[in-house]
C-alpha positions in Angstrom: 95.9 98.5 83.6 98.0 95.8 85.2 95.4 92.7 86.9 96.6 90.4 90.3 95.3 88.0 92.1 94.8 88.0 96.1 94.0 84.0 96.8 92.0 82.7 99.7 93.3 79.6 100.2 90.2 77.9 100.7 90.3 74.1 100.9 86.5 72.0 100.1 83.6 73.5 99.1 80.7 74.5 101.8 79.9 70.7 102.3 83.0 69.3 102.5 83.7 72.6 105.3 80.4 71.6 107.1 81.4 68.6 108.1 84.5 69.9 109.9 87.8 70.4 110.6 88.6 71.0 107.1 92.1 72.1 107.0 93.1 69.4 108.5 92.3 67.4 105.5 94.9 65.5 103.2 92.6 65.2 100.9 91.1 68.6 100.3 95.0 70.4 100.4 95.9 68.3 97.1 92.8 69.1 95.7 94.3 72.1 96.4 97.2 72.2 95.5 96.6 71.1 92.4 93.4 73.7 91.3 96.1 76.9 91.6 98.3 74.9 89.8 96.3 74.8 87.4 94.8 77.8 87.5 98.3 79.8 87.8 98.5 78.0 84.3 95.7 79.8 82.8 96.5 83.2 84.2 100.5 82.8 83.5 99.6 82.4 79.3 97.4 84.6 79.5 99.0 88.6 80.5 98.3 88.5 84.7 100.0 90.6 86.7 100.3 88.1 89.6 99.2 86.1 92.5 99.0 86.2 96.5 98.9 85.0 99.0 97.4 85.8 102.7 99.5 84.7 105.8 97.0 83.1 108.2 97.7 81.0 110.7 95.8 77.7 112.6 92.9 77.7 110.1 91.1 74.7 110.5 87.8 75.7 109.8 89.7 75.0 105.9 89.2 78.8 105.3 92.1 80.4 104.7 94.9 77.8 105.1 98.3 79.8 103.9 100.9 80.1 106.3 103.2 80.5 104.5 102.8 82.3 101.0 106.4 83.1 100.0 106.2 78.4 100.6 103.0 78.4 98.5 104.9 80.6 95.7 108.0 78.6 95.8 106.0 75.4 94.7 103.7 77.1 92.2 106.7 79.3 90.4 108.5 77.2 89.5 105.5 75.6 87.3 104.1 79.4 85.3 107.1 81.7 83.6 106.1 85.4 83.7 103.8 85.1 87.1 104.4 87.1 89.6 104.4 85.2 92.9 104.0 87.1 96.7 102.3 88.0 99.7 98.7 90.1 99.9 100.4 89.9 102.9 102.7 89.1 105.7 101.8 90.2 108.7 104.5 92.4 109.5 104.3 93.0 114.0 104.1 89.6 114.0 107.1 88.6 112.0 110.9 88.2 112.0 112.3 90.8 109.9 115.0 89.7 108.8 113.9 86.2 108.3 110.8 87.4 106.2 113.3 89.6 104.0 115.5 86.3 103.7 112.2 84.5 102.1 111.5 86.8 100.3 114.5 87.7 98.9 115.4 83.9 98.1 111.7 83.2 96.2 113.0 86.3 93.7 116.6 84.3 93.8 114.5 81.3 92.8 111.6 83.1 90.4 114.6 85.5 88.7 113.0 88.3 89.7 109.0 87.2 89.8 108.3 87.7 93.9 106.4 90.7 95.0 106.2 92.0 98.7 102.9 92.3 100.1 102.5 93.5 104.0 99.7 94.0 106.7 98.6 94.9 110.1 97.2 91.7 110.9 93.3 91.5 112.1 93.2 87.9 113.4 94.1 87.4 117.5 93.2 83.7 117.6 97.1 83.6 116.2 99.2 87.6 115.7 98.8 87.3 119.6 99.3 83.8 120.3 102.7 84.1 117.5 103.9 87.7 118.6 103.5 86.4 122.6 107.1 87.2 123.3 106.7 91.0 121.4 105.4 93.2 124.9 101.8 94.7 124.3 101.4 91.9 121.2 100.5 89.7 123.9 97.3 90.7 124.8 94.2 92.3 122.6 92.4 93.4 125.5 94.4 96.9 126.9 93.5 97.6 122.8 95.3 101.2 122.8 98.8 99.0 123.6 98.1 96.9 120.8 97.5 98.8 118.7 100.4 101.9 119.3 102.6 98.8 119.0 101.6 97.1 116.5 101.9 100.0 113.9 105.7 100.3 115.6 106.4 96.8 114.8 105.0 97.4 111.0 106.9 100.6 110.4 110.3 99.5 112.3 109.8 95.6 110.6 109.2 97.2 107.5 112.4 99.8 107.9 114.9 96.4 108.5 113.6 95.1 105.5 114.5 97.8 103.4 117.9 98.7 105.0 118.4 94.0 104.3 117.4 94.6 100.3 119.7 98.3 100.1 122.7 97.7 101.7 125.5 95.0 101.7 125.4 95.9 105.7 123.3 96.7 107.9 122.8 98.2 111.4 119.6 99.0 113.2 118.6 100.6 116.6 114.6 100.6 116.9 112.7 100.5 119.8 112.6 97.2 119.4 115.3 95.7 117.4 119.0 96.0 117.7 121.1 94.3 114.7 123.6 93.2 115.6 123.2 93.1 119.1 126.1 94.4 120.4 129.9 93.1 121.9 129.4 90.0 119.9 132.4 88.4 119.3 132.9 86.8 115.8 135.7 84.0 115.6 136.2 83.9 112.4 136.4 87.7 112.0 139.7 87.4 109.7 137.5 84.9 107.0 134.7 88.2 106.8 137.5 90.9 106.6 138.8 89.2 104.2 136.2 87.8 102.0 132.8 90.4 103.2 133.2 93.0 105.9 131.5 94.0 109.2 133.8 93.9 112.1 136.3 95.8 113.8 139.6 95.6 114.8 138.6 93.4 117.9 136.2 90.9 116.0 133.6 92.5 117.4 130.1 91.7 114.3 129.4 95.8 113.8 126.8 95.2 110.5 125.3 92.5 108.9 123.6 91.3 105.9 121.6 88.9 104.0 122.8 86.7 101.4 121.2 86.2 99.1 119.5 89.7 98.4 116.7 90.2 95.6 117.4 88.9 91.7 120.3 91.2 90.7 120.3 93.5 94.0 116.1 94.7 93.0 113.3 95.9 95.3 110.4 94.0 94.4 107.1 95.9 93.8 105.8 96.8 97.4 102.0 96.1 98.2 99.8 97.4 101.3 96.5 94.9 101.2 93.9 96.6 102.0 93.7 100.2 102.8 90.9 101.8 104.7 92.4 105.0 106.4 93.8 108.4 105.0 96.7 107.8 107.2 97.9 104.8 106.0 97.8 105.7 102.4 99.9 108.8 103.2 102.5 105.7 104.8 101.8 103.7 101.7 102.2 107.2 99.3 106.3 107.9 101.6 106.9 104.5 102.2 106.4 103.8 97.6 104.0 100.8 98.2 101.3 100.4 96.2 98.0 100.7 98.6 95.0 98.2 97.2 91.5 99.1 98.3 88.5 97.4 99.3 86.3 100.3 99.8 83.1 101.0 97.7 82.2 104.1 98.3 83.0 106.1 95.4 83.1 109.1 97.4 85.7 107.5 100.1 87.9 106.2 97.7 88.7 108.6 95.3 89.0 111.0 98.6 92.1 108.1 99.3 93.3 108.9 95.8 93.6 112.4 96.4 95.5 112.0 99.7 97.8 109.2 98.0 98.6 111.3 95.3 99.4 114.7 97.2 101.6 112.6 100.6 103.3 111.3 97.2 103.6 115.0 95.3 105.2 116.3 98.5 108.4 113.2 98.8 108.9 114.3 94.8 106.4 111.8 93.3 104.1 113.1 91.0 101.3 110.6 89.9 98.8 110.8 87.8 95.5 110.3 89.6 95.0 106.2 90.3 99.1 105.3 89.4 100.2 103.2 92.1 96.7 102.8 93.5 95.4 99.2 93.7 91.5 98.5 93.6 90.2 94.7 94.5 86.6 93.2 94.0 85.3 90.1 94.3 84.2 89.7 90.7 82.6 86.4 89.0 81.9 85.8 85.6 79.7 83.2 84.2 77.3 82.8 80.9 74.4 83.8 82.5 73.6 86.6 85.6 71.4 83.6 87.6 74.7 81.2 87.1 77.1 84.0 88.2 74.6 85.2 91.4 74.3 82.0 92.6 78.3 80.8 92.0 79.5 83.9 94.2 76.5 83.5 97.0 77.7 80.2 97.6 81.7 81.8 98.3 82.9 85.3 98.5 79.2 85.9 100.0 79.1 83.0 102.5 82.7 83.4 103.4 81.9 87.5 104.2 79.6 87.2 106.2 80.3 84.2 108.4 83.8 85.4 108.7 84.9 88.7 107.6 82.3 90.8 108.6 82.8 89.7 112.6 86.3 91.4 112.0 84.8 94.6 110.8 85.3 94.0 107.3 81.8 95.7 106.2 84.0 99.1 106.7 84.5 98.2 103.3 81.1 98.7 102.4 80.3 101.8 104.8 79.1 104.9 103.3 79.5 108.1 105.3 78.2 108.2 108.6 76.9 104.8 108.3 77.3 102.9 111.5 78.6 99.3 110.8 75.7 97.7 112.4 73.2 99.6 110.6 74.6 97.6 107.0 72.9 95.0 105.9 73.9 91.3 105.8 72.4 90.4 102.6 74.3 89.1 99.4 72.2 92.0 97.1 73.8 94.8 99.2 77.4 93.2 98.7 76.2 93.2 94.7 74.7 96.8 95.4 77.5 98.4 96.8 79.9 96.8 94.1 82.2 95.2 96.2 81.3 91.6 94.5 80.6 92.0 91.1 78.9 89.1 89.1 77.1 88.4 85.8 77.0 87.0 82.6 80.2 89.0 80.5 78.0 91.4 79.5 76.6 92.4 82.7 80.2 92.5 84.2 81.5 94.6 81.4 78.9 97.1 82.1 79.6 97.3 86.1 83.4 97.4 85.6 83.4 100.5 83.1 82.1 102.4 85.3 84.2 101.4 88.3 87.1 102.4 86.2 85.5 106.1 85.5 85.3 107.0 88.8 88.8 104.9 90.1 91.5 104.7 87.1 93.8 102.3 89.4 97.0 101.4 87.9 96.1 98.1 89.9 93.0 96.1 90.0 93.2 92.6 92.4 90.8 89.8 92.0 89.1 88.5 95.1 89.3 84.8 94.4 88.3 82.0 96.7 89.2 78.4 96.2 87.7 75.6 95.9 84.3 77.3 96.9 83.4 77.4 93.3 84.2 74.0 91.3 87.4 74.0 89.4 85.5 73.7 86.6 83.5 76.6 87.2 86.2 78.4 88.0 87.8 77.3 84.7 84.6 79.4 82.9 84.8 82.5 84.8 88.4 82.5 83.9 88.2 82.1 80.9 85.1 84.6 80.1 86.7 87.2 82.3 90.3 87.3 80.0 88.1 86.3 76.8 84.8 88.7 76.5 85.4 91.7 79.5 89.2 92.5 80.3 90.2 92.9 77.6 88.3 95.8 77.7 89.5 97.5 80.0 93.6 97.0 79.9 96.0 95.9 76.8 97.9 93.3 79.5 95.6 90.8 78.9 95.8 88.5 75.9 
């Protein structure tokens, strides 16, 4: 089992956030960069798979100051030796697909093959609609049917373009939303390109394009799809060789998802074991005692979950079959009882993880981690206990 981290780059303690505009403060952002550096260097030394960041914009409140996950990887990656760096994930519909492919390829070159790629459809209308407003159908979410359809179309077409850019020296693309190259472009340096590259015809018209540099050694980075709530999304991931990362906690539902992914992969020539190429994500907090761990988790993940994620429908992660979202209790203990938050002493976390691993033997475990809401000394103690007393019981990767 590989163990990775999804950092939500939250700036400031809860007390600092309540003062307002935490996301606009240089002192808090500098503290964030320091804390991420210290933690990532520890993770790097102990065999963790990699670190990913969300992509979100306009977070003046300070909850997810992560408008460029690749740039964070370029900053932190050189400070580590083995740890992989990526996005969990880029919001595909609101991105320019070629620029995104180029950025990840450059990161992969800078880190000599230590980049990974994660993608999402996007749910925060405040920024997705603003930054994607020039795309018909993406400007206004009030027409939800059109908005949802266009996001799905862009998600799939952008992914297709990214793969072409990574796997072909030069390529063309003609889809519903994009055409590359734009027809009829005359390239004044046609002789130069014919001599040293490709992609122009006898009349000097551009016929193909290609990105430079490619990914490191022309590889395709590991690819992930957080957070997969539906069988449809899982089957798409299986067809396209992405690792879906599930937040769903209802065991029956997740087992159905695992089986659907395995079945779909088999239909496309990949015979995977149950749980292979699947990811699970949980919010895990370890401390010396159960009481301390629960207090830390209550003031970190729980606060963010119910203050921020629940309004966007993320209680889908803890919903039981046939249960309505509005009927789910909004207390800390519910998140623990349903398995999203796993907090406690090493003995307690070992016991809960053992049950999870028996039911859902995923190839990847990602840890949902909130920076600065837990003070750095407490976070480092969490990593120490998790690394030394918990994870070695479930994987030989952590040392």
